[in-house]
PAZAPA-4460 file (N, C-alpha, C; in steps of 0.05 Angstrom, whole numbers, plus 32768, in hexadecimal, padded with zeros to 4 digits):
% residues 116
    n_x    n_y    n_z   ca_x   ca_y   ca_z    c_x    c_y    c_z   seq   type   mol
   8100   816E   7EF0   80F6   816C   7EDC   810E   8166   7EC2     1      M     A
   811E   8162   7EB5   812C   8161   7EA1   8118   816D   7E87     2      K     A
   8122   8181   7E78   8109   818D   7E61   8120   818F   7E4C     3      L     A
   8139   8191   7E50   814A   8188   7E32   815B   816D   7E34     4      L     A
   8157   8164   7E15   8169   8148   7E10   8178   8144   7E02     5      R     A
   8195   814F   7E15   81AA   8153   7E14   81B9   8145   7E1F     6      T     A
   81DD   8144   7E16   81EA   8133   7E22   81F5   8142   7E3D     7      G     A
   81F5   8157   7E46   81FA   816B   7E5D   81EA   816F   7E71     8      L     A
   81F2   8173   7E88   81E0   8174   7E9E   81CE   8184   7EA2     9      P     A
   81BA   818D   7EAD   81A3   8197   7EA9   819D   81AC   7EC6    10      E     A
   81A0   81C8   7EC7   8199   81D1   7ED9   8178   81D3   7EE1    11      I     A
   8165   81C5   7EF3   8152   81CA   7EEB   814D   81E1   7F03    12      E     A
   8154   81F4   7F10   814B   8206   7F29   815E   821F   7F2A    13      S     A
   8154   8238   7F30   8163   8252   7F33   8178   824B   7F4A    14      A     A
   817B   822F   7F5D   8184   8232   7F75   8197   821A   7F73    15      A     A
   8192   820A   7F5C   81A1   81F6   7F51   81B9   8206   7F39    16      E     A
   81B0   821D   7F37   81C5   8236   7F25   81DB   8243   7F35    17      L     A
   81CE   8248   7F48   81E1   8252   7F5D   81F2   8244   7F69    18      E     A
   81E2   822A   7F6F   81F9   8215   7F7C   8212   820D   7F68    19      K     A
   8206   8208   7F47   8228   8202   7F3C   8237   8218   7F39    20      V     A
   8227   8235   7F3B   823D   8249   7F35   8253   824E   7F4E    21      L     A
   8243   8245   7F62   8252   8247   7F7A   826A   8235   7F82    22      A     A
   8265   821A   7F76   8273   8201   7F73   8285   8203   7F60    23      E     A
   8284   820E   7F4C   829E   8211   7F31   829F   8228   7F2B    24      N     A
   82BA   8232   7F24   82C2   8248   7F1E   82C3   824E   7EFF    25      E     A
   82BC   8238   7EF3   82B1   8241   7ECA   829D   8230   7ECF    26      N     A
   828A   823B   7EB8   8274   8232   7EC0   826A   8241   7EA3    27      V     A
   8264   822C   7E8A   8247   822E   7E6F   8236   8222   7E77    28      M     A
   8223   823C   7E7B   8200   8231   7E78   81EE   8239   7E60    29      V     A
   81EB   8225   7E4C   81DE   822F   7E3A   81BA   822A   7E3C    30      C     A
   81B5   823F   7E38   8192   823E   7E41   8181   8240   7E2E    31      C     A
   817B   8227   7E28   8163   8221   7E12   8154   8214   7E07    32      G     A
   814C   820C   7DF3   8137   81F7   7DE8   813D   81DD   7DD8    33      R     A
   812F   81CD   7DD7   8138   81BA   7DC4   812D   81C2   7DA7    34      M     A
   8143   81D4   7D99   8141   81DF   7D80   8157   81E6   7D68    35      G     A
   814F   81EA   7D55   8165   81EE   7D40   817E   8205   7D49    36      P     A
   8174   8216   7D52   818B   822C   7D65   8198   8221   7D76    37      M     A
   818D   820F   7D88   81A4   820A   7DA2   81AC   81F3   7D92    38      C     A
   81A8   81DB   7D8A   81B9   81C4   7D8E   81CB   81C0   7D82    39      F     A
   81D8   81DD   7D71   81F8   81DA   7D6B   8204   81D8   7D7F    40      P     A
   81FC   81EB   7D8B   820B   81FD   7DAE   820E   81E0   7DBC    41      V     A
   81F3   81D7   7DBC   81F1   81BF   7DD6   8206   81AA   7DC8    42      Y     A
   8214   81A5   7DAB   822A   8197   7DAA   8239   81A1   7DA2    43      N     A
   8245   81AE   7DA6   825D   81CB   7DB2   8262   81C6   7DC9    44      V     A
   8250   81C1   7DDE   8251   81C1   7DFD   825A   819F   7E03    45      M     A
   8253   8196   7DF5   8258   8174   7DFA   826D   8170   7DEF    46      E     A
   8275   8174   7DCF   8295   816F   7DD0   82A7   8182   7DE1    47      R     A
   82A3   8191   7DE6   82BB   81A0   7DFA   82BE   819A   7E15    48      L     A
   829F   8191   7E23   829F   8184   7E41   82B6   8171   7E3B    49      E     A
   82BE   815E   7E25   82CF   814C   7E2E   82ED   8156   7E2D    50      K     A
   82F2   8170   7E1C   8310   8187   7E1D   8314   818D   7E34    51      E     A
   82FE   819D   7E41   8309   81B5   7E53   82F9   81A3   7E73    52      R     A
   830B   819F   7E7B   8306   8194   7E99   8308   81AF   7EB0    53      S     A
   8312   81C8   7EAD   830B   81D9   7EBA   82EF   81EC   7EB2    54      N     A
   82DA   81E1   7E9E   82C4   81EB   7E9E   82A9   81D8   7EA3    55      V     A
   8298   81E5   7EAF   827E   81D7   7EB5   826C   81DC   7EA1    56      K     A
   826B   81CC   7E92   8251   81D1   7E70   8239   81C5   7E83    57      F     A
   8225   81DE   7E80   8201   81D0   7E88   81F3   81E3   7E75    58      M     A
   81D4   81D5   7E7B   81C7   81E0   7E6F   81AA   81E3   7E7B    59      V     A
   81A0   81F9   7E76   8183   8202   7E7B   816F   8201   7E72    60      M     A
   8155   81FB   7E6F   8136   8201   7E65   8135   8218   7E5E    61      S     A
   8131   8227   7E43   812B   8247   7E49   8110   824A   7E56    62      F     A
   80FD   8230   7E4B   80DE   8238   7E57   80E1   8225   7E76    63      D     A
   80F3   8223   7E7F   80ED   8220   7E9C   80EE   823C   7EAC    64      N     A
   80DD   823B   7EC2   80D1   825B   7ECE   80F3   8265   7ED9    65      P     A
   80FD   824A   7EE3   8118   824E   7EF8   812A   8257   7EF0    66      E     A
   812E   825A   7ED1   8146   8265   7EBC   814A   8286   7EC0    67      A     A
   8134   828C   7ECD   812F   82AA   7EC7   8144   82BF   7ECB    68      A     A
   815E   82B6   7EDD   8171   82C4   7EEA   8182   82C2   7ECD    69      P     A
   8180   82AE   7EBE   818D   82B0   7EA6   817E   82C4   7E97    70      I     A
   8163   82BB   7E8E   8151   82CC   7E7B   814F   82EA   7E80    71      R     A
   814F   82F0   7E95   8156   8307   7E9D   816C   8318   7EA5    72      N     A
   8180   8314   7E9F   8199   8313   7EA6   81A3   8329   7E93    73      A     A
   81A8   834D   7E9C   81B1   8356   7E95   81BD   835A   7E77    74      P     A
   81D3   8348   7E7E   81E4   8339   7E67   81D5   8333   7E50    75      E     A
   81BA   8328   7E5C   81A8   8319   7E41   8191   832E   7E38    76      C     A
   8194   834D   7E44   817F   8359   7E39   8176   8359   7E1E    77      S     A
   818A   8361   7E0D   817A   836B   7DF1   8180   8352   7DDD    78      G     A
   8185   8334   7DEE   8188   8320   7DD9   8169   8316   7DD2    79      F     A
   8172   830D   7DB2   8154   8308   7DAC   814F   82EB   7DA3    80      M     A
   8167   82DC   7D98   8169   82C1   7D96   8177   82A6   7DA7    81      G     A
   8164   8296   7DAD   8172   8283   7DB9   818A   8270   7DAE    82      L     A
   8197   8267   7DBD   8197   825E   7DDB   81A6   8281   7DDF    83      P     A
   819E   827C   7E02   81B2   8298   7E18   81C2   8281   7E1D    84      F     A
   81E0   8288   7E19   81F9   8284   7E1F   8209   828E   7E36    85      T     A
   8207   8285   7E4D   8214   8290   7E65   8232   828B   7E6C    86      M     A
   823F   829B   7E6A   8261   8290   7E75   8265   82A1   7E92    87      Y     A
   8262   8290   7EAC   826C   829A   7EC1   8292   8293   7ED5    88      Y     A
   8298   82A1   7ED6   82B3   82A1   7EE6   82AA   82A5   7F00    89      K     A
   82B2   8295   7F15   82B1   829B   7F29   8297   82A1   7F39    90      N     A
   827E   829A   7F2D   8264   82A1   7F35   8253   82BE   7F1E    91      G     A
   826A   82CC   7F15   8262   82DE   7F0B   8262   82E0   7EEB    92      K     A
   8250   82F2   7EDE   8244   82E9   7ECA   826C   82F9   7EB0    93      V     A
   8271   82E7   7EA4   8287   82EB   7E8F   828C   82F9   7E7B    94      A     A
   8275   82ED   7E71   8268   82ED   7E53   8247   82E2   7E47    95      K     A
   823F   82E8   7E3E   8227   82E3   7E34   822A   82E7   7E17    96      A     A
   8217   82CD   7E08   8213   82D4   7DE8   81F0   82C3   7DE4    97      T     A
   81EF   82C8   7DD2   81D1   82BC   7DC7   81CF   82B3   7DB0    98      T     A
   81C0   82A4   7DA5   81C0   8290   7D87   81DB   8281   7D8A    99      S     A
   81D9   8271   7D66   81EF   8259   7D60   8203   8268   7D6D   100      I     A
   8210   8259   7D7B   8235   8256   7D7F   823C   8249   7D6F   101      Q     A
   8257   8244   7D61   8265   8236   7D55   827F   822F   7D66   102      T     A
   828B   8217   7D65   82A3   820B   7D78   82AF   8223   7D75   103      H     A
   82BF   8227   7D5C   82CF   823A   7D5E   82C4   8251   7D73   104      E     A
   82AE   825F   7D6E   82A7   8274   7D7B   82A4   826F   7DA4   105      Q     A
   829A   8252   7DA4   829F   8250   7DC0   82B5   824F   7DCE   106      V     A
   82C1   823C   7DC0   82E6   823D   7DC9   82F5   8254   7DCD   107      T     A
   82EA   8263   7DB6   82F9   827C   7DBE   82F1   8293   7DD8   108      A     A
   82D5   8293   7DDA   82CE   8297   7DFA   82D3   8289   7E09   109      I     A
   82D2   826E   7E0A   82E5   8262   7E1D   8303   826B   7E25   110      L     A
   830B   826C   7E15   832E   8273   7E14   8330   8290   7E25   111      D     A
   831A   82A1   7E13   8322   82B4   7E21   831B   82C5   7E3D   112      E     A
   8301   82AD   7E44   82F2   82B4   7E61   8304   82A3   7E72   113      Q     A
   8302   828E   7E6C   8313   8270   7E83   8327   826F   7E77   114      F     A
   8337   826C   7E64   8356   8266   7E59   8351   824E   7E51   115      G     A
   8368   8240   7E4F   8369   8220   7E3C   8372   8212   7E54   116      N     A
***
């Protein structure tokens, strides 16, 4: 069941997350809620999805028990604010961020981790 109302594909299970990571070289997953800290990141991702065909943009509900692989990732251990955003390269965590990210910040991470 979809919990997030965004224009992005939503991952609903840990198994689906594994499948997405196995099938795509570059993946950005924003794990959040339908709240004010997350909306800006979803909006940035929706715009960038049209420009960056080399990246798979996905969302996952933070409150879904299946999001444990992101919530409990060592890279997120000190995070205090939503969303938790994970950048994966070849199935491995390349970068993790917390809280609001601007278009410029997300673009800089995508360029650094995945190239343009």
